[in-house]
C-alpha positions in Angstrom: 136.7 71.9 208.2 139.2 72.6 211.0 142.9 72.6 209.9 145.2 70.0 211.5 146.9 72.8 213.4 143.7 73.8 215.1 142.9 76.7 212.9 139.5 77.1 211.4 140.6 77.1 207.7 143.1 74.8 206.1 144.7 77.6 204.1 146.2 78.7 207.4 147.9 75.4 208.0 151.6 76.1 207.4 152.3 72.3 207.2 150.6 72.2 203.8 152.4 73.2 200.7 151.7 76.7 199.5 149.9 75.3 196.5 147.7 73.2 198.6 146.9 76.2 200.9 146.1 78.3 197.9 143.7 75.7 196.6 141.9 75.6 200.0 141.6 79.3 200.0 140.4 79.8 196.5 137.5 77.3 196.9 136.2 79.3 199.8 135.6 82.4 197.8 132.1 82.7 196.4 131.3 83.8 192.9 130.1 87.2 194.0 133.3 87.8 196.0 135.7 86.9 193.3 135.8 90.3 191.5 136.5 92.2 194.7 139.5 90.1 195.3 140.8 90.6 191.7 140.4 94.4 191.9 143.1 97.0 192.5 144.1 99.2 194.0 142.2 97.9 197.0 140.9 94.3 197.3 138.0 94.0 199.7 138.2 92.0 203.0 136.2 88.8 203.3 135.7 88.7 207.0 133.9 85.3 207.1 137.1 83.5 206.0 139.6 85.8 207.8 140.8 87.5 204.6 141.9 91.1 205.2 141.9 93.9 202.6 145.0 94.4 200.5 146.3 97.4 198.6 147.8 96.4 195.2 150.4 98.5 193.5 152.3 101.0 195.6 154.0 103.2 192.9 157.8 103.1 193.6 159.7 104.0 190.5 162.3 105.7 192.5 160.8 105.8 196.0 157.4 105.0 197.7 154.4 106.8 196.6 150.8 106.4 197.7 151.7 107.0 201.4 152.2 110.0 203.7 155.3 110.9 205.6 155.4 109.4 209.1 154.0 111.4 212.1 157.5 112.0 213.3 158.3 113.9 210.0 160.3 111.1 208.4 159.5 110.5 204.7 160.3 107.7 202.4 163.7 107.9 200.7 163.5 109.3 197.2 166.2 108.4 194.5 167.1 109.8 191.1 164.7 109.1 188.4 165.5 106.0 186.3 166.7 108.1 183.3 169.4 109.4 185.6 170.2 106.3 187.6 170.7 104.2 184.4 173.3 106.7 183.4 175.4 105.5 186.2 175.9 102.1 184.4 176.2 100.8 188.0 173.6 98.2 188.7 174.6 97.7 192.3 173.2 101.2 193.0 169.9 100.1 191.3 169.9 97.0 193.4 170.5 99.1 196.6 167.6 101.4 195.6 165.3 98.4 195.2 166.3 96.9 198.5 165.8 100.3 200.4 162.4 100.7 198.8 161.4 97.2 199.7 162.6 97.7 203.3 160.7 100.9 203.7 157.6 99.4 202.3 158.0 96.6 204.8 158.4 99.2 207.6 155.1 100.9 206.7 153.3 97.5 206.5 154.7 96.3 209.8 153.6 99.5 211.5 150.1 99.0 210.0 150.2 102.3 208.2 150.0 100.9 204.7 148.6 97.5 203.7 150.7 96.9 200.6 153.9 94.9 199.9 153.9 94.9 196.1 155.0 97.8 193.9 153.9 98.9 190.4 157.5 99.3 189.3 160.0 99.3 187.7 159.3 100.6 184.2 161.4 98.7 181.7 160.0 100.0 178.4 162.9 101.3 176.3 163.3 104.9 175.3 162.2 104.3 171.8 161.9 107.9 170.7 162.9 111.1 172.6 159.3 112.4 172.3 157.7 109.7 174.5 156.4 111.5 177.6 157.5 108.9 180.0 161.2 108.6 179.1 161.9 110.0 182.6 161.1 106.6 184.0 162.8 104.5 181.3 166.2 103.1 181.9 167.3 104.1 178.4 167.2 103.1 174.7 169.1 99.8 174.9 167.2 96.5 175.6 170.2 95.0 177.4 170.6 97.9 179.7 166.9 98.0 180.4 167.0 94.3 181.3 170.0 94.7 183.6 168.3 97.7 185.3 165.0 95.8 185.7 166.8 92.7 187.1 168.9 94.7 189.6 165.8 96.6 190.9 163.8 93.4 191.1 166.5 91.4 192.9 167.0 94.3 195.4 163.3 94.8 196.2 162.2 91.2 196.2 165.2 89.5 197.8 164.2 86.4 195.9 166.4 84.0 194.0 163.8 81.3 193.5 164.4 79.4 196.7 163.2 81.7 199.5 159.8 80.8 201.0 159.2 84.5 202.0 160.1 87.4 199.8 160.6 91.0 201.0 158.3 92.7 198.5 156.9 92.1 195.0 157.7 94.1 191.8 155.3 94.6 189.0 157.2 95.2 185.7 155.5 97.7 183.5 154.2 98.2 180.8 153.9 94.9 178.9 154.2 95.3 175.9 155.5 97.7 173.1 154.2 100.7 175.0 155.7 104.1 174.3 152.8 106.3 173.1 150.9 108.6 175.5 149.0 111.1 173.4 150.3 112.3 170.1 148.4 114.1 167.3 145.1 112.6 168.6 146.3 109.1 169.0 146.1 108.0 172.6 147.6 105.1 174.6 144.1 103.8 175.6 142.9 103.6 172.0 146.0 102.6 169.9 146.7 99.3 168.3 150.5 99.4 167.5 152.0 97.5 164.7 155.3 95.8 165.5 157.3 93.6 163.2 158.4 90.1 164.2 162.0 91.3 164.0 161.5 94.3 166.3 159.4 92.3 168.7 162.3 89.9 169.4 165.2 92.2 168.9 163.9 95.2 170.8 160.6 95.0 172.6 160.9 91.7 174.6 164.5 91.2 175.7 164.3 93.4 178.8 161.2 91.5 179.9 162.7 88.1 179.3 165.9 89.0 181.2 164.1 90.6 184.2 161.8 87.5 184.6 164.5 84.9 184.0 167.5 86.6 185.8 165.6 89.0 188.1 162.9 86.4 189.0 160.2 89.1 188.8 156.9 88.1 190.3 154.6 90.7 188.8 153.9 92.2 185.4 151.5 94.9 184.3 150.0 94.7 180.9 149.6 98.0 179.1 146.7 100.1 177.7 147.5 99.5 174.0 146.9 96.6 171.6 149.7 95.1 169.7 149.2 93.6 166.3 145.5 93.2 166.7 145.2 92.0 170.3 145.1 93.9 173.5 148.0 93.2 175.6 145.8 92.5 178.6 143.7 90.0 176.6 146.4 88.1 174.6 146.8 84.4 175.5 150.0 84.2 173.4 151.7 86.9 175.5 150.6 85.1 178.7 152.0 81.9 177.2 155.2 83.7 176.4 155.5 84.9 180.0 154.6 81.6 181.7 155.6 78.9 179.3 158.6 80.3 177.5 160.1 82.4 180.3 159.0 80.6 183.4 157.0 83.5 184.9 155.5 82.3 188.3 153.8 85.5 189.4 150.7 87.6 188.9 149.7 90.0 186.2 147.6 93.2 186.7 146.1 95.6 184.2 147.1 99.2 184.0 144.4 101.6 185.3 141.4 99.8 183.9 143.1 98.8 180.6 140.6 95.9 180.6 138.0 98.6 179.9 140.0 99.7 176.8 139.0 96.5 175.2 135.4 97.5 175.2 136.2 100.3 172.7 138.3 98.0 170.6 141.5 100.0 170.2 140.3 101.9 167.1 143.5 104.0 166.4 146.8 103.0 164.9 148.2 101.5 161.7 146.0 98.5 160.9 142.6 97.0 160.6 139.2 98.1 162.0 138.5 98.4 165.7 137.0 95.5 167.5 134.5 96.9 170.1 132.8 94.6 172.4 130.8 94.5 175.7 131.9 94.4 179.3 131.5 90.7 179.9 133.5 89.8 176.8 136.2 92.3 177.8 136.3 90.7 181.2 136.6 87.3 179.6 139.4 88.5 177.2 141.4 89.9 180.1 141.1 86.8 182.2 141.8 84.5 179.3 144.8 86.6 178.5 146.2 86.1 182.0 145.3 89.4 183.6 144.7 88.3 187.2 144.1 91.7 188.7 142.0 94.5 187.1 143.1 97.9 188.3 139.6 99.5 187.7 136.0 98.6 187.7 135.6 96.1 184.9 135.8 92.9 186.8 133.6 94.4 189.6 130.9 95.3 187.0 131.0 92.2 184.8 132.9 89.1 186.2 130.0 87.5 188.2 127.5 87.9 185.4 130.0 86.5 182.8 130.4 83.3 185.0 126.6 83.0 185.6 125.8 83.6 181.9 128.3 80.8 180.8 130.4 83.3 179.0 133.4 82.8 181.3 134.5 79.5 182.9 134.6 79.8 186.6 138.0 77.9 186.7 139.6 80.7 184.7 138.6 83.3 187.4 139.7 80.9 190.2 143.1 80.6 188.5 143.4 84.3 188.7 142.6 84.1 192.4 145.3 81.6 193.0 147.9 83.6 191.1 147.1 86.8 193.0 146.7 85.1 196.4 150.0 83.4 195.8 151.8 86.8 196.1 150.3 87.4 199.5 151.3 83.9 200.5 154.9 84.3 199.3 155.0 87.6 201.2 154.2 85.7 204.4 150.9 87.4 204.9 149.0 84.1 205.6 151.3 83.4 208.5 151.1 86.4 210.8 152.4 84.5 213.8 155.3 82.8 212.1 158.6 84.9 212.4 160.5 86.0 209.4 163.4 88.5 209.1 161.3 91.2 207.3 158.9 91.5 210.3 161.8 93.0 212.3 162.1 96.0 209.9 160.9 99.2 211.7 160.0 102.7 210.6 163.4 103.8 212.0 164.7 102.9 208.6 162.4 105.2 206.7 164.3 108.1 205.2 167.2 107.3 207.5 170.6 108.9 207.1 172.0 105.8 205.6 169.2 105.6 203.0 169.6 109.3 202.2 173.3 108.8 201.7 172.6 106.0 199.2 170.3 108.4 197.3 173.0 111.1 197.2 175.6 108.5 196.0 173.3 107.5 193.2 172.9 111.1 192.2 176.7 111.6 192.2 177.3 108.5 190.1 174.6 109.6 187.6 176.3 112.8 186.5 177.4 112.7 182.8 180.1 115.1 181.7 179.6 115.8 178.0 182.3 118.5 177.7 184.9 119.1 180.4 186.0 122.5 179.0 186.4 125.0 181.9 185.3 122.6 184.6 185.8 122.0 187.5 185.4 125.4 189.1 187.4 126.6 192.0 185.3 127.6 195.1 185.8 130.9 196.8 185.0 133.0 193.7 182.1 135.1 192.5 179.6 132.6 191.1 176.4 133.3 189.2 173.7 130.5 189.1 171.2 131.2 186.4 168.1 129.4 185.2 164.3 129.1 185.4 164.3 126.3 188.0 167.6 126.8 189.9 165.8 127.2 193.2 163.2 124.5 192.7 164.2 121.1 193.9 161.0 119.6 192.5 162.3 120.3 189.0 164.9 117.6 189.5 162.8 114.7 190.9 161.0 113.4 187.8 157.6 111.7 188.1 155.8 109.4 190.5 157.2 111.3 193.5 156.3 110.1 196.9 156.0 112.5 199.8 159.4 114.2 200.0 159.1 116.6 202.9 156.7 116.7 205.8 155.1 120.0 204.6 154.8 118.9 201.0 157.0 119.8 198.1 160.8 119.3 198.1 162.0 122.5 199.9 163.6 120.5 202.7 166.3 119.5 200.2 168.7 121.9 198.8 168.1 123.4 195.3 171.0 123.9 192.9 171.4 127.6 193.9 171.4 126.7 197.6 173.9 123.9 197.2 176.2 126.0 195.2 176.1 128.8 197.8 176.8 126.3 200.5 180.0 124.9 198.8 181.3 128.3 197.5 183.0 128.9 200.8 184.8 132.3 200.9 183.1 133.4 197.7 180.0 135.2 196.6 177.0 133.4 195.0 174.2 135.2 193.2 171.2 133.3 192.0 168.9 134.4 189.3 165.6 132.5 188.8 164.7 133.9 185.3 165.0 133.4 181.6 165.4 137.2 181.1 168.5 137.3 178.7 169.3 140.9 179.5 169.4 140.5 183.3 171.2 137.1 183.0 173.9 138.5 180.7 174.5 141.4 183.1 174.9 139.1 186.1 177.1 136.7 184.1 179.4 139.4 182.9 180.3 140.3 186.5 181.0 136.8 187.7 184.1 134.7 187.8 182.1 131.6 187.0 178.5 130.9 185.7 176.5 127.8 186.3 173.7 128.0 183.7 170.9 125.5 184.2 168.5 124.6 181.5 165.7 122.1 181.8 162.6 120.7 180.3 160.7 120.4 183.5 157.8 122.3 182.0 157.9 120.9 178.5 159.5 117.5 178.7 156.3 115.5 178.3 154.7 113.3 181.0 152.3 110.5 181.6 149.4 111.1 179.2 151.1 113.5 176.9 154.1 113.2 174.5 156.5 115.9 173.3 156.1 117.7 170.0 159.7 119.0 170.1 162.9 117.7 171.7 164.9 121.0 171.9 165.0 123.7 174.5 162.3 126.4 174.7 163.1 129.5 172.7 163.5 131.5 175.9 166.1 129.1 177.2 168.0 129.1 174.0 168.2 132.9 174.0 169.2 132.8 177.7 172.0 130.3 177.0 173.3 132.3 174.0 173.3 135.6 176.0 175.0 134.2 179.0 177.7 132.2 177.2 178.4 135.3 175.2 178.8 137.4 178.3 181.1 135.0 180.1 183.3 132.2 178.6 183.7 130.7 182.1 180.2 129.2 181.9 179.1 125.6 182.6 175.9 124.5 181.0 174.0 122.1 183.2 171.1 120.0 181.7 168.3 118.8 184.0 165.9 116.6 181.9 163.6 113.7 181.9 163.4 113.3 178.2 166.6 114.0 176.2 167.3 117.7 175.3 168.7 118.5 171.9 171.4 121.0 172.3 172.0 121.7 168.6 174.4 124.6 168.2 174.8 125.0 172.0 176.9 121.8 171.9 179.7 123.8 170.3 178.9 127.1 171.9 178.9 126.0 175.5 182.4 126.0 177.2 181.4 123.1 179.4 178.4 120.8 179.5 177.1 118.5 182.4 174.0 116.3 181.9 172.3 115.6 185.2 169.1 114.0 183.8 166.6 114.0 186.8 169.0 113.6 189.7 166.4 113.6 192.5 166.1 115.3 195.8 169.9 115.3 196.3 170.5 116.6 192.7 171.3 120.1 193.8 174.0 118.9 196.1 175.4 116.4 193.5 175.5 119.0 190.8 177.2 121.6 193.0 179.8 119.0 194.2 180.4 118.0 190.5 180.8 121.6 189.3 183.4 122.3 192.0 185.3 119.1 191.5 184.3 117.4 194.7 182.6 114.7 192.6 184.3 113.4 189.5 181.5 112.6 187.0 181.7 109.0 185.5 178.3 108.4 184.1 177.5 107.6 180.5 174.5 108.6 178.2 171.9 105.8 178.3 170.4 107.5 175.2 171.5 109.0 172.0 171.3 112.8 171.8 169.9 113.7 168.4 169.6 117.1 166.7 166.2 118.7 167.2 165.5 118.1 163.5 165.1 114.4 164.3 161.4 114.9 164.8 161.0 116.2 161.2 161.9 112.8 159.6 161.1 110.2 162.3 157.4 109.1 162.6 156.7 108.9 166.3 153.7 106.7 165.8 155.6 104.1 163.8 156.9 101.5 166.2 159.6 100.3 163.7 163.1 100.7 165.0 164.6 101.8 161.7 166.8 104.8 162.2 166.1 104.8 166.0 168.6 104.5 168.8 172.3 103.8 168.4 171.6 100.3 167.2 170.0 101.5 163.9 170.5 105.3 163.6 172.5 106.0 160.5 172.9 109.7 161.1 175.5 111.5 163.3 174.1 112.1 166.7 175.1 115.2 168.8 176.4 112.7 171.4 176.2 109.0 171.0 174.9 106.4 173.4 177.5 105.6 176.1 179.3 109.0 175.8 180.7 110.5 179.0 183.9 112.3 179.9 185.8 112.7 183.2 188.0 115.1 185.1 190.8 112.5 184.7 191.9 110.5 181.8 191.9 106.7 181.0 193.5 104.3 178.7 192.3 100.8 177.5 194.6 97.9 176.7 194.2 94.2 176.4 194.7 92.2 179.6 196.3 88.8 179.9 196.0 86.7 178.0 195.3 88.8 174.9 192.6 87.5 172.6 193.2 85.1 169.8 193.4 86.6 166.3 189.9 85.2 165.6 187.6 83.3 167.9 185.3 80.6 166.3 181.9 79.6 167.6 180.2 76.6 166.1 177.4 75.5 168.5 174.9 76.8 171.1 176.1 75.5 174.5 177.2 76.8 177.9 180.7 77.8 176.7 181.8 81.4 177.0 184.6 83.5 175.4 186.3 85.5 178.0 188.0 88.8 177.1 190.2 90.7 179.5 190.5 94.4 179.2 192.7 96.6 181.3 191.6 100.2 182.1 194.2 102.6 183.6 193.7 106.0 185.2 196.3 108.1 183.4 195.2 111.4 184.9 195.7 113.5 188.0 192.7 112.6 190.2 190.6 109.6 191.2 187.8 108.8 188.9 185.3 106.3 187.7 185.2 104.8 184.2 182.7 102.6 182.4 184.0 100.0 179.9 181.3 98.8 177.5 181.4 95.7 175.3 179.5 96.0 171.9 178.8 93.3 169.4 179.3 94.7 165.8 178.1 92.3 163.1 179.4 92.5 159.6 176.1 92.7 157.7 177.4 91.4 154.4 178.7 88.2 156.0 175.2 86.9 157.1 173.9 85.2 154.0 171.4 83.0 155.8 169.5 85.8 157.4 167.9 86.9 154.2 167.6 90.3 152.6 164.5 91.3 154.7 166.2 90.9 158.0 167.6 94.0 159.7 171.0 94.0 161.2 172.0 96.2 164.1 175.0 98.5 163.7 176.1 97.6 167.3 174.6 95.8 170.2 175.6 96.3 173.9 176.4 92.9 175.4 178.3 94.0 178.6 179.6 96.8 180.7 181.4 97.4 184.0 182.1 100.5 186.0 185.3 100.8 188.2 186.8 103.4 190.5 190.6 104.1 190.1 193.1 106.3 191.8 195.7 108.1 189.6 198.1 105.5 188.1 195.9 102.6 189.1 194.6 99.9 186.7 191.9 97.3 186.8 191.6 94.1 184.9 188.0 93.6 183.7 186.7 90.3 182.4 183.9 90.2 179.8 182.3 86.8 179.1 180.4 86.4 175.8 178.2 83.4 175.2 177.1 81.8 171.9 173.5 82.9 172.8 174.6 86.6 172.7 175.8 86.0 169.1 172.3 85.1 168.0 170.8 87.1 165.2 167.1 87.7 164.8 165.5 87.0 161.4 162.5 88.6 159.8 160.2 86.0 161.4 161.4 87.0 164.8 163.4 83.8 165.5 166.8 84.0 167.0 169.5 81.7 165.7 173.2 81.2 165.4 173.9 82.3 161.8 177.1 81.9 159.9 178.9 85.3 159.8 181.5 87.6 161.3 181.4 89.9 164.2 183.8 92.3 166.0 183.6 92.7 169.7 184.3 96.3 170.5 185.4 97.5 173.9 185.1 101.2 174.4 184.8 104.1 177.0 182.2 105.7 174.8 184.8 107.9 173.2 188.5 107.8 172.4 190.4 104.6 171.5 188.6 101.3 171.2 189.8 97.7 171.4 188.4 95.2 168.9 188.5 91.4 168.6 187.2 89.3 165.7 184.7 86.5 166.1 183.5 84.1 163.4 180.4 82.0 163.6 180.4 78.6 161.7 177.4 76.6 162.9 178.0 72.8 162.9 176.2 71.2 159.9 176.3 74.5 158.0 172.7 75.5 158.9 171.5 78.2 161.4 171.0 76.8 164.9 167.8 77.9 166.6 168.2 79.6 170.0 164.7 81.1 170.6 161.4 80.9 168.7 159.0 83.8 168.7 155.4 82.9 169.7 153.4 84.9 167.1 149.7 85.7 167.3 149.3 87.7 164.0 
């Protein structure tokens, strides 16, 4: 039927609501065509109704993947890996990265080079254990930090607040849910059914998702390979209801790479009951009934039409998935090719531009974490030795999910650490040794004024599909470090790592320590600038650094958070979450007005307690400082929680990073709501319980400020804030 605007199909009529247009489109798709539209990465065209093909899921963890450099040699901008960028504790940088990735994706689309405008990113799973192979793409071990990171990335990339008719691009948050096992001692991500307590589900594994959907307005979610508590994440109606009914999710959900097929084998591994193998049509039904709109694989193509015709799957369920997925293309403006929108003006001139590269360098600079100032910074113009197995390999600093970095492949068009040091050591002599030969290294170090010793886990830090067995340095690198430090006390130890490196005795042995994580293509420049004092490091650890013996008493396959992360770890870490020094010094004091002796909260409402904290640069140079606010419950005061409920040692509830010149101060405001004082019980429900807290304001080391808070719910009973939707 002709549309009222003269087009052949009513779904092209822009005067109809988007929902009406989607309904018109969905009814045109025949049963045998549905699966092709719900398959990633490439959905087929349907020429008879004017529907072009579409590429789902451009990987974009820290820059566009799945594309080539432009013919003119320009390549997409690549940023530090998330493990580094989260160390900046600066979410405006994360927002900027998301926006740049979104604009460059639009540029490729507008130039008809790449037919995709949604990304399979960001990863917001927490760094549960340092052995997880994909910690390089995690924002850290804290759920609040992961949620802030995910929200900032999402807001930047989508440019969507809930009111816009057209969005810039679409995120796909991954991996939902409780996903942090790759392959460990024979247990694989495709086969495992992880067991998660109700408490851990609410306190650790879901907060980042809820925050990124509610605050970030994320329009995409990727379900994970694993099952959780007996049901596959891609085939769990309760999880779909949590997303859509409890958190207001309006977007689409895709499987990971054919994680619908994992249902066929029944997730036979893990701590729990017997496997539940099934056939392909039932797996297809489970995925669609669980809210998985897109299958990244071949399961829907193989079984969906048969499942409908055999009566195993209701056609309306498949058509709802069509509507959810087509909705993304509609919100991207792809059904209105002749209607102007601001994103159509983005050209390939922006791809890899000088402005975008400057943003990536800034992110690398702000991600540097100084663990021990010691002999740093060095003075240029001296004899400097740069030693390490990867000091001339820029690729060793980029992390995973790299897009095309240089026109000829690799990353050699960006400076390595050795090259960057040589460039900044003006008037001096720089010698670079790419080796772990302790004898050669010690000889070179002995004749140098300064030594930059780089250690990394580029080759043994895990990766997608395989977890780490150990979390320390290789034996060769430990011997190298010992020999070099012994030969020259003017040595700075630089860590380049995706997953945390346990330094053990090197913590005390090394004269100075800088943690760069995976600082990206501009990491060499940022490290050299930091070592020579041209960049004052101000980052903080987004993870705890444990002793390497941690792996001996912590069961990697156990998803319990007992004795994991700063929130529950009862031991003494080598460096605690939030630690980070500077080349200058800072002091904290109460701002005006100072807090009351004890604040009292009695109800769950929109009120906020505002605390003002002054931070002052008391040192000789300009620098950045991060002030963090932690909630510290008094465990013995929470009688209504019950003895089986865990209580965190501390919980991050706010942070802010500022730049200050010498002698300057900044007055920071931290607002704390009653909802943030909620405690999770053993059933996974969050309530306002009677008890006492301290709000602790800290720079991650040194003096802290503390304020008392007392919770006394009206009526004397706990006041429910959130209810966990259980399925087990």
